[in-house]
N, C-alpha and C positions, 0 to 999 in steps of 0.2 A: 547697576547692569545685573541681570542674572547671574548668579553662582554657574547656573546650569550649560551658560554659555561661555564653552571654554576655547572653542578652537573655529579659527575664521578664515575665509581666501577670499583674497582680494587680488582683481585681475587691473591690468593695467598702473602696475604698481611702482612701477621704477619713476615714475615723474609727478609733479603738482597733486592732484586730487589724490591720487591712489596712494603714493608715497606716503603722505601727509598721516591719511587716512591707516595705512599699517604703521607708521609710529605713536598714531593716536591709541590706538588698540593693544598696542605689546604696553604700551605706558599704566596700560588697565589689566595686566598681564596676561590676557588671549595670545593663545598659541598663533601666530597668524603665516598664513602660508603666502608670501606674494606672486605672483604669475605676473612674468614679463617677460618682452625678448631680449631688453638690453644687458647683458652678461655683467660688464662693471658695475654697473648702477645695482643689480640684484644682490653681486656679492658683497657693496657698501652698506646694503640694509641688513645682510646679516650680520656685518661687523658692529654695525652701531648700533641697532636696536635688537638683535636677535631674531629676528625672521627666518622661518625656513624658505625657501626660495624654488621656483618654479621656472624652469627657462621654457618657455611655448609662447606659440601665437594664439591668443583667446579664440580665436577659430577651429585650431584644433582641441574641438574636444575630450577626443579620446586619449591625447597626451597629459593633459592634464588629469582627466579622472583615473589614468593609470598610475600618474605620480602619486598621487592620493589614495591610491587601495591601502585598504584596512584603516584611512581615517575614517574617524565620525565627524561631519564639518557641521558646524552648529551655526554657522553665521557665512554669509555667502555676498558679498559686497560686489555687484557689478558694476564695475566702474571705466573698463576702459572703453574706448571710444576716438571716434575720428572726424574732424572736419576739414576732409581731404582736399577739396576745392572752393571756393565762392564765385565761381564762375554761373552766369545765367543760365538758363537751365537747359536755351536752346543751344548752348556750345558747352555745354557738360559732354565730357568724355565719358562713353556708356560705364566706363570700366570702371571710374567714381562712383557711379550709381551702385553699382553692385558691392564696391568695398567698403563703404558707407552702410549697407543694407546689413551686408555680411557683418560688420564689426559691431556697429550700433546696436542691430535686433535680431538678428539672427543667432550672433553668439552669445548673448546672455541667455535669450531661451533655451538653447541646446546645454549649456551649462549648468541651469537652474532645473532642467526636466533630467540631467543627469544625477542630480545631489539631494534634488528635493524627493525622493522617495525616504531615503533612509531617514529625513528629517522626520517624516510623515510619520515613518513605523516607531520613532523614539518620543514623539508626542512635543517635539521642542524643535527650535530654528527659527532662523528669519534672516529674511531673502531683503536685501536694500540694493538698489536702483538708483543711478545718479545719471537723472534726467536731465531738460536740459530748458532752461524758456525759450530756447529756438522749438521746441516740442507744443509748446503750449501756446504761441504769439508767430503769426507771419513776418518773417522779417525778408528782405530781398537778398538773392546770391544762396540763397539756403534752401531750396526747393526741395533736396533728398536729404540733407542734413536733418531740416525739420519735420520731414516724412519721418524718417527713420525713428526720431526720438518722441515724436507723437506716435507712433507705434510700439513703442514701450512704454507709455505713460497707459496707453491701455489694456496693454497688458498684464499691468500694474492691476489694473482695476479688474481685468477679469481673474487673475491671479486670485484676488482676495476672496472672490465669490468660491472656488474651487475649494479655498485650504477652510470656508467657515468651520468652527469647531474641530480643525485638525491643529490646534494650538501653534502652529506654526504661523508667523509675522512676516509682512510681505509693507515697504515701505517704501515710498519714492523721493528723492533729495531733489529738488529742483533747483539751482543756483542760478541765479543772474548773472551778468558778466563778474568772469572774476581773474587776476591779473596771472595771465599766462601768456607766452607767445601766439599762441592760436586767439587772442582776441585786440590783436592788433590790425586787423584788418576790418573790425568791425568802427562803428560810425562814435566821434567823441562822445555823443549821447547816451548812448548806451555805454560808454566805458567810465562816465563820471564818479558813477561809485563801487567799485568792481570791488567782491570780494577775495581775500586770501584763500591759499589750497587751505591751511590749518582751520580758518574758519569753517570752511565746510566739512573738513574732516569730522572737524569737533561735531557735528551735527548727525553724524553716523556713530559715535561714542556717546550723545544724549540718547538717540533714539532707544539704544540695548539697554539703557539703564530704565526706562519705563517698564 
């Protein structure tokens, strides 16, 4: 891991992949700001691994940026995401469409936009996005979720082109099915070989070594 990368921000940090990523990056000596809504889980992260905590909804970019005022962020792990319903699209509540697009696509774009200028100016940084197999292939009952994750994947591809020559890197990690309560509704075939959250978190750590 580059010694130049010292400070990381991880969204969706209170459970699953986000929590495991915070722990993995702290084990490598990075200062990590863990962003989440669950105050009890954030306190546990602070106590167990020494993470700095920011209690905020990932959609509230201004609150997160205010909490990071004066902090030079080197690594941003856009992990927060939701699969809030598995209804067929013709029965989905329109509010669920907005929620998944807001959390899975718009929130990481807005937070990236807020933190990226500093990375470009310092000529160092790494943007990591947790994508989904649902954004790469079609699955039933996943139209809004899949669209949000497909949009995130294409955003990563375009962002790489914008950042050519800037020394700021962009990586997308696309897990298959992984062991979490949200995988319960998925078919048995998809869940046959799920990944653990720590295995996915190690991917972020390995990427930063390059």
